[in-house]
C-alpha positions as CSV (number, residue, x, y, z in Angstrom):
1,G,-6.0,-7.1,-43.0
2,S,-8.9,-7.4,-40.8
3,A,-9.8,-4.7,-38.4
4,H,-10.2,-4.9,-35.1
5,R,-12.9,-3.6,-33.1
6,T,-13.0,-3.0,-28.9
7,S,-16.1,-3.5,-27.1
8,R,-16.6,-1.9,-24.2
9,I,-18.7,-3.1,-21.3
10,K,-19.8,-1.1,-18.1
11,E,-22.3,-1.9,-15.8
12,M,-25.6,0.5,-15.9
13,G,-26.3,1.6,-12.6
14,H,-29.6,-0.7,-12.9
15,E,-31.0,-3.0,-11.0
16,P,-28.5,-6.6,-11.3
17,S,-30.7,-9.9,-12.3
18,E,-30.1,-12.8,-10.2
19,H,-28.2,-14.4,-12.9
20,G,-24.4,-14.0,-12.8
21,R,-24.3,-13.9,-8.8
22,V,-21.9,-16.3,-6.9
23,D,-24.6,-16.3,-4.1
24,Q,-27.4,-14.3,-2.7
25,R,-24.8,-12.1,-0.5
26,T,-22.9,-10.7,-3.6
27,P,-23.0,-8.3,-6.5
28,P,-23.9,-10.0,-9.7
29,T,-20.3,-10.6,-11.9
30,L,-20.1,-8.6,-15.4
31,V,-19.3,-11.4,-17.7
32,E,-20.2,-14.9,-16.7
33,L,-19.3,-17.5,-19.3
34,F,-21.4,-20.4,-17.4
35,G,-20.7,-23.9,-19.5
36,S,-19.3,-22.7,-22.5
37,T,-17.5,-24.7,-24.9
38,R,-15.0,-23.7,-26.8
39,I,-15.2,-19.9,-27.3
40,V,-12.7,-17.0,-27.3
41,V,-13.1,-13.6,-25.8
42,S,-10.9,-11.3,-27.0
43,S,-10.4,-7.4,-27.4
44,L,-12.8,-6.4,-24.7
45,T,-12.4,-3.6,-22.2
46,L,-14.4,-4.4,-18.9
47,R,-15.0,-1.6,-16.2
48,D,-16.1,-0.5,-13.1
49,S,-17.4,-3.9,-12.1
50,A,-19.5,-4.4,-8.6
51,F,-17.8,-7.9,-8.6
52,W,-15.8,-10.3,-9.8
53,T,-15.3,-9.0,-13.7
54,A,-14.7,-11.9,-15.8
55,H,-15.8,-15.1,-14.4
56,C,-15.6,-18.5,-16.8
57,V,-17.3,-21.2,-14.7
58,M,-17.6,-24.8,-15.6
59,S,-16.5,-24.1,-19.2
60,Y,-13.9,-25.9,-21.1
61,G,-11.7,-24.8,-24.2
62,V,-11.7,-20.8,-23.6
63,L,-9.2,-18.2,-24.7
64,L,-9.2,-14.7,-22.7
65,E,-6.9,-12.7,-24.7
66,N,-6.3,-8.9,-25.0
67,I,-8.8,-8.4,-22.4
68,H,-8.5,-4.9,-20.9
69,V,-9.5,-4.7,-16.8
70,D,-10.2,-1.4,-15.3
71,S,-12.0,-2.2,-11.8
72,R,-10.8,-0.8,-8.6
73,G,-13.9,-1.7,-6.1
74,R,-13.8,-4.5,-3.2
75,N,-13.7,-7.7,-4.2
76,T,-13.4,-7.0,-8.0
77,D,-11.1,-9.8,-9.1
78,G,-10.4,-9.3,-13.0
79,I,-10.4,-12.9,-14.5
80,V,-11.4,-15.8,-12.3
81,I,-11.9,-19.4,-13.6
82,D,-13.6,-21.8,-11.8
83,S,-14.2,-25.3,-12.2
84,S,-13.1,-25.3,-16.0
85,T,-10.9,-27.0,-17.9
86,D,-7.9,-26.2,-20.8
87,V,-8.4,-22.2,-20.3
88,V,-5.9,-20.3,-21.4
89,V,-5.4,-16.4,-20.3
90,R,-3.0,-14.4,-22.5
91,R,-2.0,-11.2,-23.7
92,N,-4.5,-9.5,-20.8
93,S,-4.0,-6.0,-19.1
94,I,-5.5,-6.5,-15.6
95,V,-6.2,-3.5,-13.0
96,S,-8.6,-4.7,-10.1
97,G,-9.6,-4.2,-6.3
98,D,-8.7,-7.5,-5.5
99,D,-7.1,-10.4,-7.4
100,G,-6.3,-10.0,-10.8
101,I,-6.6,-13.5,-12.0
102,S,-7.7,-16.4,-9.6
103,I,-8.1,-19.6,-10.1
104,K,-11.1,-21.6,-8.1
105,S,-12.2,-25.0,-8.1
106,G,-15.8,-24.5,-6.8
107,R,-17.6,-25.5,-3.8
108,D,-19.9,-27.8,-2.2
109,E,-20.9,-30.4,-5.4
110,A,-19.2,-28.2,-8.2
111,G,-15.8,-28.4,-6.2
C-alpha cells in the first residue's frame, strides 16, 4: 500500500504578500488555487487562517478531499469556491469562524 502523509500549513505571523488577497481591505487567504486546471488537493490540515482558509477561484476540474480546517477567527470561511466549474468537495472536516463551505460567482467582470 501507499503511505499517506498529512501536510500542515499555518500562517507564520509574517507580513502578508499582496497575492492571495480578495481586495486591499482583506487579509490574504491561507491557500489559493487561482486559474488551476485538473488539480487534486488531498490530506491537508489548515489552521489559524487570517481570512478565507482555502480559496478556489477561476479553476476547473478540482478535487478537494480529506482537508481538515480549524480556523475560528472572524470571516474565516473554510472552503470558498469562486467562479469555478467541476469542483468536487468531499470527506472534509471544517471548523470555521464563518461559513464552512461558500460558493461565490465572483464580482464585477468575473461575476
